DRENDO-1510 file (C-alpha; in Angstrom, 1 decimal, always signed):
<recs>
REC; n; res; u; v; w
REC; 1; MET; +13.3; -6.2; -10.1 .
REC; 2; PHE; +15.0; -3.2; -10.7 .
REC; 3; ARG; +14.3; -0.8; -13.6 .
REC; 4; SER; +16.7; +2.7; -15.0 .
REC; 5; ARG; +16.2; +5.4; -17.3 .
REC; 6; LYS; +18.1; +8.3; -18.4 .
REC; 7; SER; +16.6; +10.4; -21.3 .
REC; 8; THR; +17.5; +13.5; -23.2 .
REC; 9; CYS; +15.8; +15.1; -26.1 .
REC; 10; HIS; +16.3; +17.7; -28.2 .
REC; 11; LEU; +13.5; +18.4; -31.3 .
REC; 12; ALA; +13.2; +20.6; -33.7 .
REC; 13; ALA; +11.0; +21.7; -36.5 .
REC; 14; VAL; +9.9; +17.3; -36.5 .
REC; 15; ARG; +6.9; +17.9; -38.8 .
REC; 16; THR; +9.4; +20.1; -41.6 .
REC; 17; LEU; +12.2; +17.2; -41.6 .
REC; 18; LEU; +9.2; +14.8; -42.2 .
REC; 19; LEU; +8.4; +16.6; -45.0 .
REC; 20; LEU; +11.9; +17.4; -46.7 .
REC; 21; LEU; +12.3; +13.5; -46.9 .
REC; 22; PRO; +11.0; +12.4; -49.6 .
REC; 23; GLY; +11.9; +15.0; -51.9 .
REC; 24; LEU; +15.6; +15.2; -51.1 .
REC; 25; GLY; +15.8; +11.0; -52.0 .
REC; 26; LEU; +16.3; +10.0; -48.4 .
REC; 27; SER; +14.3; +7.0; -46.8 .
REC; 28; LEU; +13.2; +6.7; -43.5 .
REC; 29; ASN; +12.0; +3.2; -41.9 .
REC; 30; LEU; +9.4; +3.3; -39.9 .
REC; 31; TYR; +9.3; +0.1; -37.3 .
REC; 32; ALA; +6.2; -1.5; -35.4 .
REC; 33; GLN; +6.0; -3.9; -32.2 .
REC; 34; VAL; +5.8; -7.0; -32.8 .
REC; 35; VAL; +3.8; -8.3; -30.9 .
REC; 36; GLY; +4.1; -12.1; -31.7 .
REC; 37; ALA; +5.4; -14.7; -29.6 .
REC; 38; THR; +9.0; -16.0; -29.9 .
REC; 39; ILE; +10.3; -19.3; -28.8 .
REC; 40; GLU; +14.0; -19.9; -28.4 .
REC; 41; GLY; +16.7; -21.7; -26.6 .
REC; 42; THR; +19.7; -24.0; -27.1 .
REC; 43; ILE; +20.4; -27.7; -27.2 .
REC; 44; THR; +22.4; -29.8; -25.5 .
REC; 45; ASP; +24.3; -33.6; -25.5 .
REC; 46; PRO; +23.7; -35.6; -22.7 .
REC; 47; LYS; +27.6; -34.1; -21.0 .
REC; 48; GLY; +26.1; -29.7; -21.7 .
REC; 49; ALA; +27.8; -29.7; -24.9 .
REC; 50; VAL; +26.1; -27.9; -27.3 .
REC; 51; LEU; +24.1; -29.6; -30.4 .
REC; 52; PRO; +24.6; -28.2; -34.0 .
REC; 53; GLU; +22.2; -29.8; -36.7 .
REC; 54; VAL; +19.3; -30.5; -35.0 .
REC; 55; LYS; +16.1; -30.8; -36.7 .
REC; 56; VAL; +13.5; -28.4; -34.6 .
REC; 57; GLU; +10.1; -28.7; -35.1 .
REC; 58; ILE; +7.8; -25.9; -34.4 .
REC; 59; LEU; +4.1; -27.0; -34.0 .
REC; 60; ASN; +0.7; -25.1; -33.4 .
REC; 61; LEU; -1.6; -27.9; -31.7 .
REC; 62; SER; -4.9; -25.8; -32.8 .
REC; 63; THR; -4.1; -24.8; -36.7 .
REC; 64; GLN; -1.1; -27.7; -37.0 .
REC; 65; ILE; +0.8; -25.0; -38.3 .
REC; 66; VAL; +4.6; -26.5; -38.6 .
REC; 67; THR; +7.9; -24.4; -38.7 .
REC; 68; THR; +11.3; -26.1; -39.1 .
REC; 69; LEU; +14.7; -25.3; -38.7 .
REC; 70; THR; +17.7; -26.5; -37.5 .
REC; 71; SER; +19.9; -25.3; -34.8 .
REC; 72; ASN; +23.4; -23.4; -35.8 .
REC; 73; ALA; +27.1; -24.1; -34.9 .
REC; 74; ASP; +26.0; -22.7; -31.5 .
REC; 75; GLY; +23.6; -25.3; -31.0 .
REC; 76; PHE; +21.0; -22.4; -30.3 .
REC; 77; TYR; +17.8; -21.9; -32.1 .
REC; 78; THR; +15.1; -19.2; -32.4 .
REC; 79; VAL; +11.8; -18.7; -33.8 .
REC; 80; PRO; +9.4; -15.1; -33.4 .
REC; 81; ASN; +6.3; -14.0; -34.4 .
REC; 82; LEU; +4.3; -17.0; -33.1 .
REC; 83; LEU; +0.8; -17.0; -32.7 .
REC; 84; PRO; -0.5; -17.2; -29.4 .
REC; 85; GLY; -1.8; -20.4; -28.0 .
REC; 86; ASN; -0.3; -24.6; -27.3 .
REC; 87; TYR; +2.9; -25.5; -29.3 .
REC; 88; SER; +4.8; -28.4; -29.2 .
REC; 89; VAL; +8.5; -28.6; -29.8 .
REC; 90; THR; +10.4; -31.3; -31.6 .
REC; 91; ALA; +14.0; -31.9; -31.8 .
REC; 92; THR; +15.6; -34.8; -33.9 .
REC; 93; ARG; +19.1; -36.1; -34.8 .
REC; 94; SER; +20.9; -39.2; -35.6 .
REC; 95; GLY; +21.7; -41.0; -32.5 .
REC; 96; PHE; +19.4; -39.4; -30.0 .
REC; 97; ALA; +16.0; -40.4; -28.8 .
REC; 98; THR; +13.8; -37.8; -29.9 .
REC; 99; ALA; +13.0; -35.0; -27.0 .
REC; 100; VAL; +9.4; -33.0; -27.7 .
REC; 101; THR; +8.7; -29.8; -25.1 .
REC; 102; GLU; +5.1; -28.9; -25.2 .
REC; 103; LEU; +4.3; -25.3; -23.5 .
REC; 104; ILE; +1.5; -22.4; -24.3 .
REC; 105; LEU; +2.5; -19.3; -25.8 .
REC; 106; THR; +0.5; -16.1; -24.8 .
REC; 107; VAL; +0.7; -12.5; -26.4 .
REC; 108; GLY; +4.2; -11.2; -27.1 .
REC; 109; ALA; +5.9; -13.8; -24.7 .
REC; 110; GLN; +9.5; -14.9; -24.9 .
REC; 111; ARG; +10.0; -18.7; -24.1 .
REC; 112; VAL; +13.4; -20.2; -23.4 .
REC; 113; VAL; +12.8; -23.6; -24.9 .
REC; 114; ASN; +16.5; -25.1; -23.8 .
REC; 115; VAL; +16.5; -29.1; -25.0 .
REC; 116; ALA; +18.7; -31.7; -23.1 .
REC; 117; MET; +19.1; -34.5; -25.6 .
REC; 118; HIS; +19.8; -38.0; -24.8 .
REC; 119; ILE; +21.4; -40.9; -26.2 .
REC; 120; GLY; +19.0; -43.6; -28.4 .
REC; 121; ARG; +17.4; -44.1; -31.1 .
REC; 122; ILE; +15.4; -41.8; -33.3 .
REC; 123; ASN; +11.9; -43.5; -32.7 .
REC; 124; GLU; +12.5; -43.0; -28.6 .
REC; 125; LEU; +10.7; -40.5; -27.4 .
REC; 126; VAL; +11.1; -37.9; -24.0 .
REC; 127; ARG; +8.3; -35.5; -23.7 .
REC; 128; VAL; +8.2; -32.8; -21.3 .
REC; 129; GLN; +5.4; -30.0; -20.6 .
REC; 130; THR; +6.7; -26.6; -19.5 .
REC; 131; GLU; +4.7; -23.8; -16.7 .
REC; 132; VAL; +4.9; -20.3; -16.9 .
REC; 133; PRO; +8.4; -19.8; -15.3 .
REC; 134; GLU; +8.5; -17.6; -12.2 .
REC; 135; VAL; +11.8; -16.0; -13.1 .
REC; 136; GLU; +11.8; -14.7; -17.4 .
REC; 137; LEU; +15.3; -15.6; -18.5 .
REC; 138; ALA; +15.1; -14.2; -22.5 .
REC; 139; SER; +13.8; -10.4; -21.6 .
REC; 140; SER; +14.0; -7.9; -18.8 .
REC; 141; GLU; +10.6; -6.5; -19.8 .
REC; 142; ILE; +7.3; -7.1; -17.1 .
REC; 143; SER; +4.6; -8.0; -19.1 .
REC; 144; GLY; +1.6; -10.0; -18.4 .
REC; 145; VAL; -1.5; -11.3; -19.8 .
REC; 146; VAL; -4.7; -10.5; -18.5 .
REC; 147; ASN; -8.0; -13.8; -19.3 .
REC; 148; GLY; -11.3; -13.8; -20.6 .
REC; 149; THR; -12.2; -14.1; -16.5 .
REC; 150; THR; -10.2; -11.8; -15.3 .
REC; 151; ILE; -11.9; -9.5; -17.8 .
REC; 152; ARG; -15.2; -10.2; -17.3 .
REC; 153; GLU; -15.0; -10.9; -13.4 .
REC; 154; LEU; -13.1; -8.2; -12.0 .
REC; 155; PRO; -14.9; -4.7; -10.7 .
REC; 156; LEU; -14.5; -2.2; -13.5 .
REC; 157; ASN; -15.7; +1.3; -12.7 .
REC; 158; GLY; -17.6; +1.7; -16.3 .
REC; 159; ARG; -16.3; -1.1; -17.6 .
REC; 160; ASP; -13.1; +1.1; -18.4 .
REC; 161; TRP; -10.7; -1.7; -19.7 .
REC; 162; THR; -7.6; +0.3; -19.0 .
REC; 163; GLN; -8.0; -0.5; -15.6 .
REC; 164; LEU; -6.3; -3.8; -16.3 .
REC; 165; ALA; -3.1; -2.4; -17.1 .
REC; 166; THR; -2.5; -1.0; -13.5 .
REC; 167; LEU; -2.3; -4.8; -12.4 .
REC; 168; GLU; +0.6; -5.2; -13.6 .
REC; 169; PRO; +3.9; -3.3; -11.9 .
REC; 170; GLY; +5.6; -0.4; -13.3 .
REC; 171; ILE; +2.3; +0.9; -14.9 .
REC; 172; THR; +0.3; +3.6; -13.1 .
REC; 173; SER; -2.8; +5.2; -13.9 .
REC; 174; ILE; -2.5; +9.3; -14.2 .
REC; 175; ARG; -6.3; +10.3; -13.8 .
REC; 176; THR; -6.0; +13.7; -14.9 .
REC; 177; GLN; -8.7; +16.7; -15.1 .
REC; 178; PRO; -9.1; +19.5; -17.1 .
REC; 179; ALA; -6.3; +22.1; -16.5 .
REC; 180; VAL; -6.5; +24.5; -14.4 .
REC; 181; GLY; -6.2; +28.7; -14.8 .
REC; 182; ALA; -7.0; +30.9; -18.4 .
REC; 183; GLY; -10.3; +30.1; -19.6 .
REC; 184; ASP; -9.6; +29.4; -22.4 .
REC; 185; ARG; -8.2; +26.0; -20.7 .
REC; 186; GLY; -10.7; +25.3; -18.4 .
REC; 187; GLN; -12.1; +22.9; -20.9 .
REC; 188; ARG; -9.4; +20.7; -22.0 .
REC; 189; GLY; -9.3; +17.4; -20.5 .
REC; 190; PHE; -6.7; +14.0; -21.6 .
REC; 191; GLY; -8.7; +11.3; -20.9 .
REC; 192; THR; -7.2; +8.3; -19.4 .
REC; 193; GLN; -3.2; +8.8; -19.3 .
REC; 194; MET; -0.7; +6.1; -18.0 .
REC; 195; THR; +2.9; +6.0; -17.4 .
REC; 196; VAL; +4.9; +2.8; -17.7 .
REC; 197; ASN; +8.1; +2.7; -16.1 .
REC; 198; GLY; +8.3; +6.6; -15.8 .
REC; 199; GLY; +7.8; +7.4; -19.2 .
REC; 200; ARG; +5.7; +10.5; -20.6 .
REC; 201; PRO; +1.8; +9.5; -21.3 .
REC; 202; ALA; +0.8; +11.0; -24.5 .
REC; 203; GLN; +4.0; +12.0; -25.8 .
REC; 204; THR; +3.3; +14.2; -29.1 .
REC; 205; ILE; +5.6; +15.1; -31.6 .
REC; 206; THR; +5.2; +19.0; -32.8 .
REC; 207; GLY; +7.0; +21.4; -34.9 .
REC; 208; SER; +8.2; +23.2; -31.8 .
REC; 209; THR; +11.8; +23.3; -30.1 .
REC; 210; TRP; +12.3; +21.9; -27.0 .
REC; 211; VAL; +14.8; +20.1; -24.2 .
REC; 212; ALA; +14.8; +18.4; -21.5 .
REC; 213; SER; +15.8; +15.7; -19.4 .
REC; 214; SER; +14.1; +12.6; -17.2 .
REC; 215; SER; +15.3; +9.9; -15.2 .
REC; 216; PHE; +13.6; +7.0; -13.5 .
REC; 217; HIS; +14.4; +4.8; -11.1 .
REC; 218; ALA; +12.0; +1.6; -9.6 .
REC; 219; LEU; +12.0; -1.2; -7.8 .
REC; 220; GLU; +8.9; -3.6; -9.9 .
REC; 221; THR; +7.8; -6.6; -7.9 .
REC; 222; GLN; +4.8; -8.9; -8.6 .
REC; 223; ILE; +3.2; -12.3; -7.0 .
REC; 224; LYS; +1.1; -14.6; -8.5 .
REC; 225; LYS; -0.8; -17.3; -6.9 .
REC; 226; ASN; -3.5; -19.7; -7.6 .
REC; 227; MET; -5.0; -21.5; -4.7 .
REC; 228; ARG; -7.6; -24.5; -4.0 .
REC; 229; HIS; -11.5; -24.1; -4.5 .
REC; 230; GLY; -11.3; -21.6; -7.5 .
REC; 231; LEU; -9.4; -18.6; -5.5 .
REC; 232; GLN; -6.7; -16.8; -7.4 .
REC; 233; ALA; -4.9; -13.6; -6.3 .
REC; 234; GLN; -2.8; -11.0; -8.0 .
REC; 235; ALA; -0.1; -8.6; -6.3 .
REC; 236; SER; +1.3; -5.8; -8.2 .
REC; 237; PHE; +3.9; -3.6; -6.1 .
REC; 238; THR; +6.3; -0.4; -7.7 .
REC; 239; TRP; +8.6; +2.1; -5.7 .
REC; 240; SER; +10.0; +4.6; -7.9 .
REC; 241; ARG; +11.5; +8.1; -8.6 .
REC; 242; SER; +10.6; +10.2; -11.8 .
REC; 243; ILE; +12.4; +13.1; -12.2 .
REC; 244; ASP; +12.5; +15.6; -15.0 .
REC; 245; THR; +12.9; +19.2; -15.8 .
REC; 246; SER; +9.3; +19.4; -17.9 .
REC; 247; SER; +7.0; +16.8; -18.0 .
REC; 248; ALA; +5.2; +18.1; -21.2 .
REC; 249; GLY; +5.8; +19.0; -25.0 .
REC; 250; SER; +4.3; +21.6; -26.5 .
REC; 251; ILE; +1.7; +21.7; -24.3 .
REC; 252; GLY; +2.5; +23.4; -21.2 .
REC; 253; ASP; +0.4; +22.4; -18.4 .
REC; 254; ASN; -0.3; +18.5; -20.0 .
REC; 255; PHE; -1.6; +17.4; -16.5 .
REC; 256; HIS; -3.3; +19.0; -14.0 .
REC; 257; ASN; -1.1; +19.5; -11.7 .
REC; 258; SER; +1.9; +21.2; -14.0 .
REC; 259; VAL; +3.0; +24.5; -14.3 .
REC; 260; SER; +3.1; +26.1; -17.3 .
REC; 261; SER; +5.6; +28.0; -18.8 .
REC; 262; LEU; +8.7; +26.8; -16.8 .
REC; 263; PRO; +11.5; +29.3; -16.9 .
REC; 264; PHE; +13.4; +27.6; -20.3 .
REC; 265; PHE; +16.5; +30.2; -19.5 .
REC; 266; SER; +17.9; +27.9; -16.9 .
REC; 267; THR; +16.3; +23.7; -17.4 .
REC; 268; LYS; +18.2; +23.4; -13.8 .
REC; 269; LEU; +15.5; +25.6; -12.0 .
REC; 270; ASN; +13.0; +23.4; -13.3 .
REC; 271; ARG; +14.3; +20.0; -12.2 .
REC; 272; GLY; +12.3; +18.0; -10.0 .
REC; 273; PRO; +9.7; +15.3; -9.5 .
REC; 274; SER; +7.5; +14.7; -12.8 .
REC; 275; ASP; +4.0; +16.1; -13.0 .
REC; 276; PHE; +3.1; +12.4; -13.0 .
REC; 277; ASN; +5.7; +10.7; -10.6 .
REC; 278; VAL; +3.5; +8.4; -7.9 .
REC; 279; GLY; +6.6; +7.3; -5.3 .
REC; 280; LYS; +4.1; +4.1; -4.4 .
REC; 281; ASN; +1.4; +2.0; -6.1 .
REC; 282; LEU; +0.1; -1.2; -4.8 .
REC; 283; VAL; -2.3; -3.0; -6.6 .
REC; 284; THR; -3.8; -6.2; -5.9 .
REC; 285; ASN; -7.0; -8.0; -7.2 .
REC; 286; LEU; -9.1; -11.3; -6.0 .
REC; 287; GLU; -11.2; -13.8; -8.1 .
REC; 288; TRP; -13.0; -16.3; -6.2 .
REC; 289; GLU; -15.0; -19.4; -7.9 .
REC; 290; ILE; -17.2; -20.0; -4.2 .
REC; 291; PRO; -17.4; -23.8; -3.8 .
REC; 292; GLY; -21.1; -24.3; -3.6 .
REC; 293; PRO; -22.8; -27.2; -1.0 .
REC; 294; LYS; -23.8; -30.5; -2.0 .
REC; 295; SER; -27.7; -30.9; -2.0 .
REC; 296; HIS; -30.3; -32.9; -2.5 .
REC; 297; PHE; -32.8; -30.6; -2.9 .
REC; 298; ALA; -32.7; -29.3; -6.7 .
REC; 299; ALA; -33.9; -25.5; -5.8 .
REC; 300; ALA; -31.2; -25.5; -2.8 .
REC; 301; GLN; -28.4; -26.3; -5.3 .
REC; 302; TRP; -29.3; -24.2; -8.1 .
REC; 303; ALA; -29.7; -20.9; -5.7 .
REC; 304; LEU; -26.1; -21.8; -3.8 .
REC; 305; ASN; -24.2; -23.2; -6.3 .
REC; 306; GLY; -22.2; -20.3; -9.6 .
REC; 307; TRP; -21.3; -17.8; -7.3 .
REC; 308; GLN; -18.5; -16.5; -8.1 .
REC; 309; LEU; -16.1; -13.2; -5.9 .
REC; 310; GLY; -13.8; -10.2; -7.4 .
REC; 311; GLY; -12.3; -7.2; -6.1 .
REC; 312; ILE; -9.8; -4.4; -6.8 .
REC; 313; PHE; -7.6; -2.9; -4.0 .
REC; 314; GLU; -5.8; +0.1; -4.9 .
REC; 315; ALA; -3.1; +2.0; -2.6 .
REC; 316; SER; -0.9; +4.7; -3.7 .
REC; 317; SER; +0.6; +7.9; -3.1 .
REC; 318; GLY; -0.1; +10.8; -4.4 .
REC; 319; VAL; +1.0; +13.2; -7.4 .
REC; 320; PRO; +3.4; +16.2; -6.5 .
REC; 321; PHE; +2.7; +19.7; -7.1 .
REC; 322; SER; +4.2; +23.2; -7.4 .
REC; 323; VAL; +3.5; +26.2; -4.5 .
REC; 324; ILE; +3.6; +30.0; -7.0 .
REC; 325; ILE; +3.0; +33.2; -6.7 .
REC; 326; SER; +0.6; +34.7; -8.6 .
REC; 327; GLY; +0.5; +37.6; -10.7 .
REC; 328; ASP; +3.6; +38.2; -13.3 .
REC; 329; PRO; +6.1; +39.7; -9.9 .
REC; 330; LEU; +9.3; +38.5; -12.2 .
REC; 331; LEU; +7.8; +40.9; -15.1 .
REC; 332; LEU; +8.6; +37.7; -17.8 .
REC; 333; GLY; +5.2; +39.2; -20.2 .
REC; 334; ASN; +4.1; +36.3; -20.8 .
REC; 335; THR; +0.4; +34.9; -21.0 .
REC; 336; ASP; +0.5; +32.5; -17.8 .
REC; 337; PRO; +3.0; +34.4; -15.6 .
REC; 338; PHE; +3.8; +33.2; -12.2 .
REC; 339; GLY; +7.0; +33.4; -9.4 .
REC; 340; ARG; +8.0; +31.0; -6.6 .
REC; 341; PRO; +8.1; +31.3; -2.8 .
REC; 342; ASN; +10.8; +30.9; -0.3 .
REC; 343; ARG; +10.2; +27.8; +2.0 .
REC; 344; LEU; +11.0; +28.2; +5.4 .
REC; 345; ASN; +12.9; +26.1; +7.4 .
REC; 346; GLY; +10.3; +26.7; +10.9 .
REC; 347; PRO; +9.8; +24.2; +13.2 .
REC; 348; GLY; +6.8; +21.3; +11.9 .
REC; 349; CYS; +8.3; +22.2; +8.2 .
REC; 350; GLY; +10.2; +19.0; +7.1 .
REC; 351; ASN; +7.2; +18.1; +5.4 .
REC; 352; PRO; +5.3; +21.1; +4.5 .
REC; 353; VAL; +1.8; +19.6; +4.0 .
REC; 354; ASN; -1.0; +18.5; +7.0 .
REC; 355; ALA; -2.0; +15.3; +5.2 .
REC; 356; GLY; -5.3; +15.0; +6.9 .
REC; 357; SER; -6.7; +18.7; +7.0 .
REC; 358; PRO; -8.0; +19.0; +3.6 .
REC; 359; LEU; -8.9; +22.9; +4.2 .
REC; 360; ASN; -5.5; +24.0; +5.4 .
REC; 361; TYR; -3.5; +21.3; +3.5 .
REC; 362; VAL; -0.3; +23.2; +2.4 .
REC; 363; LYS; +1.3; +24.5; +6.0 .
REC; 364; LEU; +1.2; +28.4; +5.2 .
REC; 365; GLU; +3.3; +29.2; +7.6 .
REC; 366; CYS; +6.4; +27.3; +5.8 .
REC; 367; PHE; +6.7; +29.6; +3.1 .
REC; 368; GLY; +6.9; +33.3; +2.9 .
REC; 369; LEU; +7.7; +35.9; -0.1 .
REC; 370; PRO; +11.3; +35.9; -1.6 .
REC; 371; LEU; +13.7; +38.5; +0.7 .
REC; 372; GLU; +16.5; +40.8; -0.9 .
REC; 373; VAL; +20.2; +39.7; -1.0 .
REC; 374; PRO; +23.2; +41.5; -0.4 .
REC; 375; ALA; +24.1; +40.5; -4.4 .
REC; 376; LEU; +21.0; +42.0; -5.5 .
REC; 377; ALA; +21.2; +45.2; -3.6 .
REC; 378; GLY; +19.6; +48.3; -5.7 .
REC; 379; VAL; +17.8; +46.1; -8.2 .
REC; 380; CYS; +15.2; +44.5; -6.0 .
REC; 381; GLN; +12.2; +45.9; -6.7 .
REC; 382; PRO; +9.8; +45.2; -2.7 .
REC; 383; PHE; +6.0; +44.0; -3.0 .
REC; 384; THR; +4.0; +46.6; -2.9 .
REC; 385; ASP; +1.0; +45.1; -0.1 .
REC; 386; PRO; +1.0; +47.7; +2.7 .
REC; 387; SER; +1.4; +44.8; +5.3 .
REC; 388; VAL; +4.5; +43.3; +3.8 .
REC; 389; PRO; +7.9; +43.9; +5.6 .
REC; 390; PRO; +10.7; +45.5; +4.3 .
REC; 391; GLY; +13.3; +43.7; +2.6 .
REC; 392; THR; +11.2; +41.6; -0.2 .
REC; 393; CYS; +12.0; +41.1; -3.9 .
REC; 394; ALA; +9.5; +40.8; -5.3 .
REC; 395; ASN; +11.4; +39.9; -8.6 .
REC; 396; LEU; +13.5; +37.0; -7.4 .
REC; 397; LEU; +12.4; +33.8; -7.9 .
REC; 398; GLY; +12.1; +32.3; -4.5 .
REC; 399; ASN; +13.5; +29.0; -3.7 .
REC; 400; SER; +10.9; +26.6; -3.7 .
REC; 401; GLY; +11.6; +24.6; -6.4 .
REC; 402; ARG; +9.3; +22.9; -8.5 .
REC; 403; ASN; +7.0; +19.8; -7.4 .
REC; 404; GLN; +8.3; +19.8; -3.9 .
REC; 405; LEU; +5.4; +18.9; -2.4 .
REC; 406; THR; +3.4; +16.1; -2.7 .
REC; 407; GLY; -0.5; +15.9; -2.9 .
REC; 408; PRO; -3.0; +13.3; -0.9 .
REC; 409; GLY; -2.7; +9.6; -1.5 .
REC; 410; LEU; -5.1; +7.0; -3.0 .
REC; 411; ILE; -7.0; +4.1; -1.0 .
REC; 412; ASN; -9.8; +2.4; -3.1 .
REC; 413; PHE; -11.7; -1.1; -2.9 .
REC; 414; ASP; -14.1; -1.9; -6.0 .
REC; 415; ALA; -16.4; -5.3; -5.0 .
REC; 416; SER; -18.0; -7.2; -7.0 .
REC; 417; LEU; -20.7; -10.5; -6.7 .
REC; 418; PHE; -21.7; -12.7; -9.8 .
REC; 419; LYS; -24.4; -15.2; -9.9 .
REC; 420; ASN; -24.3; -17.8; -12.7 .
REC; 421; MET; -27.2; -19.4; -13.9 .
REC; 422; ARG; -27.7; -22.0; -16.3 .
REC; 423; PHE; -30.7; -23.1; -18.2 .
REC; 424; LYS; -30.5; -26.6; -20.0 .
REC; 425; LYS; -34.1; -26.5; -21.1 .
REC; 426; ILE; -33.4; -23.1; -23.8 .
REC; 427; SER; -30.0; -24.1; -24.4 .
REC; 428; GLU; -26.8; -26.6; -23.2 .
REC; 429; THR; -24.6; -23.6; -23.4 .
REC; 430; PHE; -26.9; -20.9; -22.3 .
REC; 431; ASN; -25.8; -19.0; -19.4 .
REC; 432; ALA; -27.7; -16.2; -17.3 .
REC; 433; GLN; -25.9; -14.1; -15.0 .
REC; 434; PHE; -26.6; -11.4; -12.3 .
REC; 435; ARG; -23.9; -9.0; -11.1 .
REC; 436; VAL; -23.5; -6.9; -8.5 .
REC; 437; GLU; -20.8; -4.5; -8.8 .
REC; 438; VAL; -19.8; -1.7; -5.4 .
REC; 439; PHE; -17.1; +0.8; -6.6 .
REC; 440; ASN; -15.1; +2.6; -3.5 .
REC; 441; VAL; -16.6; +0.2; -1.4 .
REC; 442; PHE; -15.5; +2.1; +1.8 .
REC; 443; ASN; -16.5; +5.6; +0.7 .
REC; 444; HIS; -13.3; +6.7; +1.3 .
REC; 445; PRO; -12.9; +10.1; +0.4 .
REC; 446; ASN; -9.5; +10.7; -2.3 .
REC; 447; PHE; -8.6; +14.2; -2.9 .
REC; 448; SER; -6.8; +15.8; -5.4 .
REC; 449; PRO; -3.5; +17.6; -4.6 .
REC; 450; PRO; -4.7; +22.3; -4.3 .
REC; 451; VAL; -3.8; +23.0; -7.3 .
REC; 452; ASP; -6.9; +25.7; -7.6 .
REC; 453; ASN; -5.6; +27.3; -4.9 .
REC; 454; ASN; -1.4; +26.5; -5.4 .
REC; 455; ALA; -0.9; +30.5; -5.4 .
REC; 456; LEU; -0.2; +31.0; -1.8 .
REC; 457; PHE; +0.4; +34.9; -2.3 .
REC; 458; ASP; -0.6; +37.6; -5.0 .
REC; 459; SER; +1.5; +40.1; -7.3 .
REC; 460; THR; +1.7; +42.8; -3.8 .
REC; 461; GLY; +2.4; +40.0; -1.8 .
REC; 462; ALA; -0.6; +39.9; +0.3 .
REC; 463; ARG; -1.7; +35.8; +1.7 .
REC; 464; LEU; -4.3; +34.5; -1.2 .
REC; 465; ALA; -7.8; +33.7; +0.9 .
REC; 466; GLY; -8.3; +30.0; +0.4 .
REC; 467; ALA; -4.6; +29.0; -0.4 .
REC; 468; GLY; -3.3; +25.7; +0.0 .
REC; 469; ALA; -7.3; +24.7; +0.6 .
REC; 470; ILE; -8.1; +21.5; -1.5 .
REC; 471; ALA; -11.2; +21.4; -3.6 .
REC; 472; ARG; -11.5; +19.0; -6.0 .
REC; 473; ARG; -12.2; +14.8; -5.9 .
REC; 474; ARG; -9.3; +13.0; -7.1 .
REC; 475; LEU; -11.9; +10.0; -8.3 .
REC; 476; HIS; -15.9; +9.6; -9.0 .
REC; 477; PRO; -17.5; +9.3; -5.8 .
REC; 478; ARG; -19.2; +5.7; -4.2 .
REC; 479; GLY; -21.1; +4.0; -7.3 .
REC; 480; ARG; -23.3; +0.5; -7.4 .
REC; 481; SER; -23.8; -1.2; -10.9 .
REC; 482; VAL; -26.7; -3.8; -10.5 .
REC; 483; GLN; -27.2; -6.2; -14.0 .
REC; 484; ALA; -28.9; -9.2; -15.3 .
REC; 485; ARG; -27.4; -10.4; -18.5 .
REC; 486; GLY; -27.6; -13.9; -20.5 .
REC; 487; ARG; -25.2; -15.3; -23.0 .
REC; 488; ARG; -24.4; -18.7; -24.4 .
REC; 489; ARG; -21.7; -19.6; -22.8 .
REC; 490; ASP; -18.9; -20.3; -26.0 .
REC; 491; ALA; -20.4; -17.2; -26.7 .
REC; 492; PRO; -17.5; -14.0; -26.8 .
</recs>
């Protein structure tokens, strides 16, 4: 499925406006997202013509709550805000056999149940049982429901439930870290954030004025398969590109790879990949209830049965970052100024990073100081370091754009092994579980982009020591968790 989104935002003094609305006698309508499921469809006769005035009953098989309505002149009916559960859809009309369709609704599902009625007596019954459709017909949205078995069996580092959201295509976790730079911003963190189809994570409405534009295009795919012997697998892949002129609201360094205080006088200078852009993201998960062998010995039966295996594998490309000139070479005079170097076109500079070299991640030979151009003759201020060759221009913004470099990708595999043990002497429903969870099984190092060392030159034009070197790991180090617990099978 392809997704495309474009948006332009211009917000000014929103808080003040919201406070003034009641005083001006104006009403403000607020809308909440509907989480209930919907059943809709069209009723036709054997020749495919629509049937109006057909009585439709939607029955929740668990609560026995019935919703009754009739199809309109186009044979269409719809019932929103239904609770998740097992349902039956019964269609009756004089001269036709009663049609009954059974289905399962999940949270927020929008199911299309088209009913083709057959000629017959009303006491005749035609029963159909539907499966979850392979292709969503009612909506272009991609959504998924994580069942209780998946929640319990998949290895979640720190039991962080938000990791389950990344099993769906189009959702990417942004592993933020405290912003680097000034000491007053060094301890601010934002926890777990996620981008959904290129949207900005954790957007906040504030009283400031800002202008930004963005676009997002993506290919999103997902495969689910339930196999024999208790084995089920799922894979989600997103190939996307998010481009904007600013990825933050009132906070200029919302992400650890952000450059704060972007030039406001020309947003075209800021256009580039979003701070949260992850070009390719693959997440797969596996759950297997291992079949136990048959044995006449009770001890062997107890030891070899009840094992479950789970795993989550994630592979994604890195997030973008910018290289800068430290200090205030452009004489901006703000609290966190910066300049941009020039991007050079020398040999090997098509890709300006060394993917396998954390200590020399940025190819320094591919970047230089801004040079004087004829149009600015007599205006340029040269860099002052004695080692800098003549012809530089400190007060010129270099051509290395925002977020033109991409940080290291991520590869991670977490695994779990469970043993369920029934103790009928305690209770018929009591289950003791022994579980082992291993995170980053292969101990693969995952690094953040070199945001601590993204300044290649100081304000005098001198090359900075350690420029372009990576100093942070992207994930927690390898870990293990061993747990033992008991619960009743019918307990949550």
